GUDO-22947 format. One record per residue (C-alpha): residue number from 0; residue in three letters; x, y, z. Coordinates in steps of 0.2 Angstrom, whole numbers, plus 5000, padded with zeros to 4 digits. Each point is the difference from the previous one (the first is absolute). Example, Ala and Ser with C-alpha at 12.3 -4.5 7.8 and 13.67 -1.06 7.14 Angstrom:
NODE  nr rest    x    y    z
NODE   0  ALA 5062 4978 5039
NODE   1  SER 5006 5017 4997
This chain:
NODE  nr rest    x    y    z
NODE   0  MET 5012 4919 4911
NODE   1  GLU 5016 5003 4989
NODE   2  ALA 4992 5012 4990
NODE   3  SER 4993 5011 5015
NODE   4  TYR 5017 4998 5008
NODE   5  LYS 5010 5006 4986
NODE   6  ASN 4988 5014 4996
NODE   7  ARG 5001 5006 5019
NODE   8  ARG 5018 5000 4999
NODE   9  ASP 5002 5010 4983
NODE  10  PHE 4989 5012 5007
NODE  11  ILE 5009 5002 5016
NODE  12  ARG 5017 5001 4991
NODE  13  GLN 4992 5014 4988
NODE  14  LEU 4995 5010 5015
NODE  15  ALA 5017 4998 5007
NODE  16  LEU 5010 5006 4986
NODE  17  GLY 4988 5013 4996
NODE  18  GLY 4997 5008 5016
NODE  19  SER 5008 5017 5005
NODE  20  ALA 5015 4999 5012
NODE  21  ALA 4989 5007 5014
NODE  22  PHE 4986 4986 4996
NODE  23  LEU 5013 4987 5002
NODE  24  ALA 5007 5007 5014
NODE  25  ALA 4983 5000 5010
NODE  26  SER 4997 4982 4993
NODE  27  PRO 5017 4991 5001
NODE  28  TRP 4991 4983 5003
NODE  29  LEU 4997 5000 4980
NODE  30  LYS 5017 4993 4998
NODE  31  VAL 4997 4984 5006
NODE  32  LEU 4984 4998 4990
NODE  33  ALA 5008 5006 4984
NODE  34  GLN 5013 4987 4999
NODE  35  SER 5001 4994 4983
NODE  36  GLU 5008 4981 5004
NODE  37  ASN 4989 4986 5007
NODE  38  ASN 5003 4998 5018
NODE  39  THR 5001 4981 4999
NODE  40  LYS 5017 4996 5006
NODE  41  ALA 5008 4983 5007
NODE  42  ALA 4992 4990 5016
NODE  43  SER 5013 5008 5011
NODE  44  ASP 4993 5017 4996
NODE  45  ARG 4983 4995 5005
NODE  46  VAL 4991 5013 5011
NODE  47  ARG 4993 4991 5015
NODE  48  LEU 4983 5008 5009
NODE  49  ALA 4991 4997 5014
NODE  50  ILE 4982 5006 5002
NODE  51  ILE 4995 5004 5017
NODE  52  GLY 4981 5004 5001
NODE  53  THR 4988 4989 4988
NODE  54  GLY 4985 5009 5002
NODE  55  SER 4990 5009 4987
NODE  56  ARG 5013 5013 4995
NODE  57  GLY 5015 4988 5002
NODE  58  ASN 4991 4987 4988
NODE  59  GLU 4997 5014 4989
NODE  60  LEU 5019 5004 5000
NODE  61  LEU 5003 4981 4997
NODE  62  ARG 4990 4999 4984
NODE  63  ASN 5007 5015 4993
NODE  64  ILE 5019 4995 5003
NODE  65  MET 4996 4985 4991
NODE  66  ASN 4997 5010 4985
NODE  67  TYR 5019 4999 4998
NODE  68  LYS 5004 4983 5005
NODE  69  ASP 5006 4998 4982
NODE  70  GLU 5009 5016 4998
NODE  71  GLN 5008 5001 5016
NODE  72  ASN 5011 4987 5010
NODE  73  PHE 4992 5001 5017
NODE  74  GLU 4993 4987 5011
NODE  75  ILE 4987 5002 5014
NODE  76  THR 5008 4988 5013
NODE  77  ALA 4990 5002 5016
NODE  78  LEU 4982 5008 5004
NODE  79  CYS 4994 5004 5018
NODE  80  ASP 4984 5005 5008
NODE  81  ASN 4991 4995 5016
NODE  82  TYR 4983 4997 4991
NODE  83  GLU 5001 4983 4993
NODE  84  PRO 4987 5002 4984
NODE  85  GLN 5009 5015 4994
NODE  86  LEU 5017 4991 5002
NODE  87  GLU 4994 4984 4992
NODE  88  TYR 4992 5011 4984
NODE  89  GLY 5017 5008 4999
NODE  90  LYS 5011 4982 5000
NODE  91  ASN 4986 4993 4987
NODE  92  TYR 5002 5016 4989
NODE  93  CYS 5020 4997 4999
NODE  94  HIS 4998 4981 4998
NODE  95  GLU 4990 5005 4984
NODE  96  ASN 5013 5010 4993
NODE  97  GLY 5015 4988 5003
NODE  98  MET 5006 5006 5017
NODE  99  LYS 4999 4991 5016
NODE 100  PRO 5003 5013 5014
NODE 101  LYS 5001 4993 5018
NODE 102  THR 4986 5008 5012
NODE 103  TYR 5002 5009 5018
NODE 104  THR 4988 5006 5012
NODE 105  ASN 5013 5010 5009
NODE 106  TYR 5012 5011 4990
NODE 107  LYS 5015 5000 5011
NODE 108  THR 5000 4981 4998
NODE 109  LEU 5001 5004 4981
NODE 110  LEU 5013 5012 5001
NODE 111  GLU 5011 4986 5012
NODE 112  ASN 4997 4987 4988
NODE 113  GLU 5001 5007 4981
NODE 114  GLN 5013 5007 4989
NODE 115  ILE 4993 5015 4990
NODE 116  ASP 5003 5016 4992
NODE 117  GLY 4984 5010 5004
NODE 118  VAL 4984 4999 5008
NODE 119  ILE 4983 5007 4995
NODE 120  ILE 4989 5006 5015
NODE 121  ALA 4982 5002 4999
NODE 122  THR 4993 4995 5018
NODE 123  PRO 4987 5012 5008
NODE 124  LEU 5007 5018 5003
NODE 125  HIS 5005 4998 5018
NODE 126  GLN 5012 4987 4997
NODE 127  HIS 5010 5009 4986
NODE 128  ALA 5012 5008 5010
NODE 129  HIS 5009 4987 5011
NODE 130  ILE 4999 4986 4986
NODE 131  THR 5009 5012 4989
NODE 132  VAL 5013 5006 5013
NODE 133  ASP 5003 4982 5004
NODE 134  CYS 5004 4996 4980
NODE 135  LEU 5011 5015 4997
NODE 136  GLN 5009 4998 5016
NODE 137  GLN 5003 4981 4993
NODE 138  GLY 5007 5008 4984
NODE 139  LEU 4984 4995 4990
NODE 140  HIS 4993 5013 4986
NODE 141  VAL 4982 5004 5003
NODE 142  PHE 4984 5004 4990
NODE 143  CYS 4988 5006 5014
NODE 144  GLU 4981 5004 4996
NODE 145  LYS 4994 5018 5002
NODE 146  SER 4998 5008 5012
NODE 147  MET 5017 4997 5009
NODE 148  ALA 4993 4999 5018
NODE 149  ARG 4987 5004 5012
NODE 150  THR 5009 5014 5009
NODE 151  LEU 5012 5014 4996
NODE 152  ASP 5012 4993 5012
NODE 153  ASP 5001 4983 4990
NODE 154  ILE 5000 5008 4983
NODE 155  ARG 5016 5009 5005
NODE 156  ILE 5009 4984 5008
NODE 157  MET 4995 4991 4984
NODE 158  TYR 5010 5014 4989
NODE 159  ASP 5014 5001 5012
NODE 160  THR 5003 4981 5001
NODE 161  HIS 5000 5002 4981
NODE 162  ARG 5013 5013 4999
NODE 163  SER 5011 4991 5013
NODE 164  SER 4998 4984 4992
NODE 165  GLY 5004 5005 4983
NODE 166  LYS 4985 4988 4993
NODE 167  ILE 4987 5005 4988
NODE 168  LEU 4983 5004 5009
NODE 169  GLN 4988 5003 4985
NODE 170  ILE 4981 5004 5006
NODE 171  GLY 4986 4993 4990
NODE 172  HIS 4996 5017 4990
NODE 173  GLN 4997 4992 4983
NODE 174  ARG 4994 5016 4992
NODE 175  LEU 5018 5004 4999
NODE 176  PHE 5003 4987 4987
NODE 177  ASN 4984 5004 4991
NODE 178  PRO 5003 5005 4981
NODE 179  VAL 4984 5011 5001
NODE 180  TYR 5007 5009 5016
NODE 181  LEU 5018 5001 4993
NODE 182  GLU 4996 5008 4984
NODE 183  GLY 4987 5012 5008
NODE 184  MET 5013 5005 5014
NODE 185  GLN 5012 5004 4985
NODE 186  ARG 4987 5011 4993
NODE 187  ILE 4996 5009 5018
NODE 188  HIS 5018 5003 5003
NODE 189  ASN 5005 5007 4983
NODE 190  GLY 4985 5013 5002
NODE 191  GLN 4988 4994 4989
NODE 192  LEU 4985 5004 5013
NODE 193  GLY 5007 5016 5005
NODE 194  THR 5000 5006 5018
NODE 195  ILE 4992 4985 5012
NODE 196  GLY 4987 5009 5011
NODE 197  GLN 4991 4986 5006
NODE 198  ILE 4999 4980 5001
NODE 199  ARG 4985 4992 5003
NODE 200  ALA 5000 4980 5004
NODE 201  TYR 4987 4989 5007
NODE 202  TRP 4995 4982 5002
NODE 203  HIS 4983 4996 5000
NODE 204  ARG 4993 4981 5003
NODE 205  ASN 4985 4993 5005
NODE 206  ASN 5004 4984 5011
NODE 207  ASN 5000 4994 5017
NODE 208  TRP 5019 4997 5002
NODE 209  ARG 4995 4988 5012
NODE 210  ARG 5003 4982 4996
NODE 211  ALA 4992 4983 5004
NODE 212  LEU 5007 4991 5014
NODE 213  PRO 5005 4980 4999
NODE 214  ASN 4984 4991 5007
NODE 215  ASN 4995 5017 5008
NODE 216  ASP 5013 4998 5014
NODE 217  LEU 5003 5017 5008
NODE 218  ASN 5017 4995 5006
NODE 219  PHE 5006 5005 4984
NODE 220  GLU 4991 5017 4998
NODE 221  ARG 5014 5009 5003
NODE 222  GLN 5012 4990 4990
NODE 223  ILE 4988 5001 4985
NODE 224  ASN 4993 5018 5001
NODE 225  TRP 5016 5008 5007
NODE 226  ARG 4997 5014 4988
NODE 227  LEU 4985 5005 5010
NODE 228  TYR 5009 5002 5016
NODE 229  LYS 5012 5015 5005
NODE 230  GLU 5013 4990 5009
NODE 231  TYR 5004 4994 4984
NODE 232  SER 4994 5011 4986
NODE 233  ALA 4997 5017 4996
NODE 234  GLY 4985 4994 4987
NODE 235  LEU 4997 5011 4985
NODE 236  LEU 5017 5010 5004
NODE 237  THR 5013 4985 5001
NODE 238  GLU 4991 4989 4988
NODE 239  LEU 4996 5012 4986
NODE 240  MET 5005 5018 5001
NODE 241  SER 5017 4996 5004
NODE 242  HIS 5002 4997 4982
NODE 243  GLN 4992 5015 4993
NODE 244  ILE 5010 5012 5012
NODE 245  GLN 5015 4990 4993
NODE 246  VAL 4994 5007 4982
NODE 247  ALA 4997 5017 5006
NODE 248  ASN 5017 5002 5009
NODE 249  TRP 5008 4992 4983
NODE 250  ALA 4990 5012 4988
NODE 251  LEU 5006 5015 5010
NODE 252  GLN 5017 4994 5004
NODE 253  GLN 4998 5007 5018
NODE 254  THR 4992 4992 5016
NODE 255  PRO 4986 5009 5010
NODE 256  VAL 5002 5014 5015
NODE 257  SER 4984 4996 5007
NODE 258  VAL 4985 4989 5001
NODE 259  MET 4983 5002 5007
NODE 260  GLY 4986 4989 4998
NODE 261  THR 4982 4993 5006
NODE 262  GLY 4992 4983 5001
NODE 263  SER 4985 4989 5008
NODE 264  ILE 4993 4984 5000
NODE 265  ARG 4983 5005 4991
NODE 266  TYR 4993 4984 4992
NODE 267  TRP 5010 4984 5006
NODE 268  ASN 4994 5000 5018
NODE 269  ASP 5005 4982 5002
NODE 270  GLY 5014 5003 5014
NODE 271  ARG 5014 5004 4990
NODE 272  GLU 5012 5014 5006
NODE 273  VAL 5007 5008 4985
NODE 274  ASP 4990 5013 4989
NODE 275  ASP 4990 4995 4985
NODE 276  ASN 5001 5018 4993
NODE 277  ILE 5013 5013 5001
NODE 278  ALA 5006 5016 4992
NODE 279  VAL 5017 5007 5002
NODE 280  ILE 5010 5016 4993
NODE 281  PHE 5019 5000 4999
NODE 282  SER 5008 5017 4996
NODE 283  TYR 5017 4999 4992
NODE 284  PRO 5014 5013 5000
NODE 285  ASP 4996 5010 4984
NODE 286  GLY 4982 5002 5006
NODE 287  THR 4994 4984 4990
NODE 288  GLN 4985 4991 5010
NODE 289  CYS 4995 4983 4998
NODE 290  ILE 4984 4996 5004
NODE 291  TYR 4995 4982 5004
NODE 292  ASP 4985 4991 5004
NODE 293  SER 4994 4981 5002
NODE 294  MET 4984 4991 5005
NODE 295  THR 4995 4981 4999
NODE 296  SER 4981 5003 4998
NODE 297  ASN 4999 5007 4981
NODE 298  LYS 5010 4995 4985
NODE 299  LYS 4994 5012 4987
NODE 300  TYR 5016 5010 4998
NODE 301  GLY 5013 4985 5003
NODE 302  LEU 5018 5006 5002
NODE 303  GLU 5010 5014 4992
NODE 304  GLU 5015 5011 5002
NODE 305  GLN 4997 5017 4990
NODE 306  ILE 5014 5010 4999
NODE 307  MET 4994 5018 4993
NODE 308  GLY 5010 5014 4994
NODE 309  ASN 4996 5016 4990
NODE 310  LEU 5005 4992 4984
NODE 311  GLY 4991 4983 5003
NODE 312  THR 4995 4986 5011
NODE 313  ILE 5006 4982 5001
NODE 314  GLU 4988 4986 5007
NODE 315  PHE 5012 4984 5002
NODE 316  GLU 4989 4987 5004
NODE 317  VAL 4991 5001 4984
NODE 318  ASN 5014 5004 4991
NODE 319  ARG 4995 5018 4992
NODE 320  GLN 5007 5017 4999
NODE 321  TYR 4988 5015 4996
NODE 322  SER 5007 5017 4993
NODE 323  GLU 4991 5016 5008
NODE 324  GLU 4997 5005 4981
NODE 325  PRO 4995 4984 4993
NODE 326  PRO 5001 4998 4980
NODE 327  ALA 4985 5010 4991
NODE 328  THR 4984 4989 4996
NODE 329  PRO 4997 4999 4982
NODE 330  GLY 4985 5012 4995
NODE 331  ILE 4985 4989 4997
NODE 332  GLN 5004 4989 5016
NODE 333  GLN 5002 5016 5009
NODE 334  LEU 4983 5006 4994
NODE 335  ILE 4993 4982 5006
NODE 336  ASN 5007 5003 5017
NODE 337  ASP 4994 5016 5002
NODE 338  ILE 4981 4995 4995
NODE 339  GLU 5002 4985 5012
NODE 340  HIS 5005 5009 5013
NODE 341  GLY 4989 5016 4998
NODE 342  ILE 5016 5012 4999
NODE 343  PHE 4995 5016 4990
NODE 344  GLY 5009 5013 5009
NODE 345  LYS 5002 5007 5017
NODE 346  LEU 4985 4998 5013
NODE 347  PRO 4995 5017 5007
NODE 348  ILE 4999 4999 5020
NODE 349  GLY 4997 5018 5007
NODE 350  ASN 5010 5013 4991
NODE 351  SER 5013 4988 4995
NODE 352  SER 5004 4988 4989
NODE 353  TRP 5004 4981 5007
NODE 354  ILE 5006 4983 4992
NODE 355  PRO 5000 4986 5012
NODE 356  GLU 5017 4992 5002
NODE 357  THR 4995 4984 4998
NODE 358  ALA 5013 4985 4998
NODE 359  SER 5009 5000 4983
NODE 360  LYS 4993 4987 4987
NODE 361  TYR 5017 4997 4993
NODE 362  ASN 5006 4983 5001
NODE 363  GLY 5018 5005 4999
NODE 364  GLU 5014 4988 4993
NODE 365  PRO 5008 4985 5006
NODE 366  ILE 5017 5001 5009
NODE 367  ILE 5005 4984 4992
NODE 368  SER 4992 4989 4987
NODE 369  ASP 5004 4983 5007
NODE 370  ASN 4997 4998 5019
NODE 371  GLU 4998 4982 5000
NODE 372  PHE 5013 4999 5013
NODE 373  SER 5001 4991 5019
NODE 374  ASP 5009 5013 5011
NODE 375  THR 5000 4987 5013
NODE 376  ALA 5009 4988 4992
NODE 377  MET 5012 5013 4993
NODE 378  GLN 5005 5006 5018
NODE 379  LEU 5005 4983 5004
NODE 380  GLU 5009 4998 4985
NODE 381  ALA 5010 5015 5004
NODE 382  PHE 5002 4993 5018
NODE 383  ILE 5009 4985 4992
NODE 384  GLY 5009 5010 4989
NODE 385  PHE 5006 5011 5016
NODE 386  ILE 5005 4984 5010
NODE 387  ARG 5011 4996 4983
NODE 388  GLN 5009 5017 5002
NODE 389  GLY 5001 4999 5019
NODE 390  LYS 4992 5017 5001
NODE 391  ALA 4985 5011 4995
NODE 392  PRO 4997 5019 4998
NODE 393  GLU 4998 5008 5016
NODE 394  LYS 4986 5010 4993
NODE 395  ILE 4990 4984 5001
NODE 396  THR 5001 4999 5019
NODE 397  THR 4999 5019 5003
NODE 398  GLU 4984 4999 4989
NODE 399  GLY 4992 4987 5012
NODE 400  TYR 5006 5008 5015
NODE 401  ASN 4994 5018 4997
NODE 402  ALA 4982 4992 4994
NODE 403  SER 5000 4990 5015
NODE 404  VAL 5004 5012 5014
NODE 405  TRP 4988 5013 4993
NODE 406  THR 4987 4987 5000
NODE 407  ILE 5001 4996 5018
NODE 408  LEU 5001 5019 5003
NODE 409  ALA 4983 5002 4990
NODE 410  GLU 4993 4987 5013
NODE 411  GLU 5006 5011 5014
NODE 412  ALA 4992 5015 4993
NODE 413  ILE 4983 4993 4997
NODE 414  GLU 5001 4994 5020
NODE 415  LYS 5005 5016 5006
NODE 416  GLY 4990 5011 4989
NODE 417  GLU 5015 5011 4997
NODE 418  LYS 5013 5005 4986
NODE 419  LEU 5016 4991 5002
NODE 420  THR 5016 5001 4994
NODE 421  LEU 5015 4985 5001
NODE 422  PRO 5010 5001 5014
NODE 423  ASP 5019 5003 4997
NODE 424  GLN 5005 4982 5006
NODE 425  TYR 4991 4993 4985
NODE 426  LYS 5007 5010 4987
NODE 427  ILE 5012 4992 4988
């Protein structure tokens, strides 16, 4: 752990020191991760945290933040969940790591009884807004998982409360802290890909999303499988696409001007209300399009964000950059390739010559050589650092806000079958 922590910090420090002024202005949160000194301080300086929502994501955040328990002086003082097995898992995990948080089944009781500096909120989506607002109004810093909220109005209320309270509101877009993305974004913003013409993004899975109920008790159906019901979630849009529209906005340094889309329940006809496949197009002010699709009945293509310019392409998830003019293949290797692929000239079709425009076989180059980092852990380390400073870069919040509002607007566009623009009252 010590070596990987040092390597990560060294890489971030080099990126922060070597980045252009424009890049650092666009990624000001790098400073807190690039600090050279160890953040371990006296017990009186300990950052006290509570986690509200200890389901699958909440306990994943708990496991990740424990990566830094020896480097960061923090304490998990309280856990809250209304489902006992999940709460018990989180408590036992804390005990294994030398922390003994109190447990609660009602977050308001937790807030009344605990002296804490910040909260990590990982409840179902429809609960984000009122919990976040209550915490901010009580003077607490908040890390809230994406998407921000279930409605445009609730997203706006969260943002306005953050502004009026002066407290941190960090949304769980961990790619903002991923070294591959940080380095790749610097190259994009420096013009290495040329003019960006299109972004393609997708997230494909082949699983049901439906989780088993305890003792097959249907009374737990909506509590356990909340992602399948529109009252609580927008499904693929809020759970997956919200990450990738944030990446597109970040790459283009813009937010969309319109969105249109379509979706349906094609495969999982099991009573769910959210679509199991979607296709969405976002249009940006400079004419760039972001084309997005997602499904849960085929996993061949996995997930990716492809940023495509006239000089090259970046694929973030596989840590690759591709030039439009790749290095020349050595002569003998090129001859072998030609023989294997039957390429000995143009193929005459009719009275013209035609070359099939198949995908390039060029495998590109790595964006960074070492990408063994946990961006989820790094965003939590940053949250602790921001709490110590008493503030966070506002761009952290606006990135989450813009991704969230355009995610909910995409849902409305699909439901209405219309191209939609963002109403003025939700623009910041």
